[in-house]
N, C-alpha and C positions, 0 to 999 in steps of 0.2 A: 504494500499499499504505499501512494507516494507520502512522503512527509508532511506535504502542505495540509493533507485530511486530519493527521494527529494536533496539528497547531490550530488548525479551525475546532477542532474537539474540545480542545484547552481554551478557547476563548468564546466558542459559541456555547457550550453547554457548561463548562465548570465555571466562568464568568460570572454569570448570572446567579449561580447558587451559592457562588462564593460571594457576591453582594447581598445575597438574600441573607446567608450566616453572618456575616459582618452585621449587618444590619439588626439583625434579630440579636445578637451578643451585645452591641450597644445598647439597644432596650434594657436586654435582661440583665447587664452587669455581671456575666461570667466572665472572668478574665482569659483570654487567650494565653499568655505566658506571663505568671506573677513571678519567675525567678528563673535561673540558669541550670538550677540543679534538676527539675526535670526535663529540661533539653536535654541535657549531658546524660542523665540516665536513660532515654530513648532512644538516646542515638547508639549509645551502647546498648542496649536490650534489641533494637532494630538489625545491629550489627550480629547480633549472636544468634537470632532467629534467622536472619537471613543465611548467617553460616549454615545451621543445622538444616536449612530449606535447601541449601544449595547439598548438603551430602545425601538428599534421599532425591535429588531432581533426575538421577537416572537411572530409578527403578520405576517399576510400575506401579502405580497408575501414571505417576508424576509426569514420565518421559514424556508419554502420549501427549499428558496436558500440555505441557510447554511447547512440543514441537507443534502442535495447533496453536496456540498463541503466537509461536514465531511463526509459520503461515500467515496469519491475520496481520501482525506488527511487522514482518518484516525484518532484514536490517534496520536501528535506529542509530542516529548520529548521537552525540554525548549530550549536542545541546536539548534535542528532543526527549531524550530519555529522563533528563532531568526537570526540562518543563513538565513531561506526565509525571513524574514523581511529585514534584510542589504542587502542581495542581489537583491530582488525586488526593496527596496525602492531606491537604490543607482543607480544601473544601470539603472531603468527604468527613474530614472529621468535624469541620464547623455545621456540618447539618446535621450529621447523626450523632453527634455527641454533644455539640453545641446548640443546636435546636431541638430534634428529635429528644434525645435524650432527659434533656432538660425540661421540657415540657411534658412527654407522656411518658417518660421514665426510662429505664436501664433495657428491659427487656423489648419493646418496642422498638427501640434502636439497633438493636443486636437483630432482630429479626429482619426490618427495613435494610439493613446492611448485608445481610446475607441475600435477602432480593435482587438487590442491586447489583448480584455477582451470579445468578442464576446461569447456567451455561446455554448457550446458544445451538453446542452441539455435542454430542453425546459423550465425546473424548474429555470432554471439560467437567463430568461429573464431580472431580475431587475439590474442583474451587469453591464452590458455595460451601463445603464444609470446612475447608479452609477458612472460608469467610467470616464462618459463624465461630469457632474459634476465635479467631484476630479481631471481631467485634466484641467479644466477651472482653478479651484483655485491653482492648482500646478504652472500652467503657469502663472496665474496672482501674486501668490507670488514670482515667478523667476523675473519678469517684475519688480516688487515694490523692491524686494531687490538688483538686479542687481547680484544674485549670485545664485547657485543652494540648499546652505544651509538649508533654512527654507523649500523647497518644499520636500527636501531628509528628514529631521526630520518629517514631517507631515505624508508623504509616510511610514516611517519605522513605526511608531505610531501607526498609524492605520491599518497598515498590521500587527504589533504584536499583538495587543488586538485582532483584529477579528480572527488570525490565534489560540491563544488561545483560543477563546469563541469556536470557530467551532472543534477545538480539544478537549476539555472539553464535548461538546456537542456528539461528536462522540465517546469518552471513555462511556459516561453515554448511550449512545444507544449499546452498545456492551452486548450480552449475559452474 
């Protein structure tokens, strides 16, 4: 898929959702980041999760899932991978933890996050299970820290490392 499509998705899809999330947080008073401890812990936890994920990424069913995602994304440039990781990490946490969790509660946010990751093809069936576990973790971090910083940092780190791994696999698969 051409990279301009990903940049369009970042601005056209994540842009309005992000503006809504920021507006809601401004109204509700939940801090995005209240200190550097949560961000640092989130980056370390994200790196640990990404490392564990890479250990199983060559095993069934994760290999099939990553190959299917790689066929969708194709090889991504570093700026595009970073842009997608920032957009998804920040905006999804603003919406699911900052808005839905704050307004409707922990489990509606987890369920909504899981539904966002429903697969469009059969080989991606592990994706919503992974999203469910991650959604529980992101929600728990938000409750524990009282802000969104750690959840955003974990989400960004896991997504960036996953996108880079999937992109490299897609580049290797090209003739």
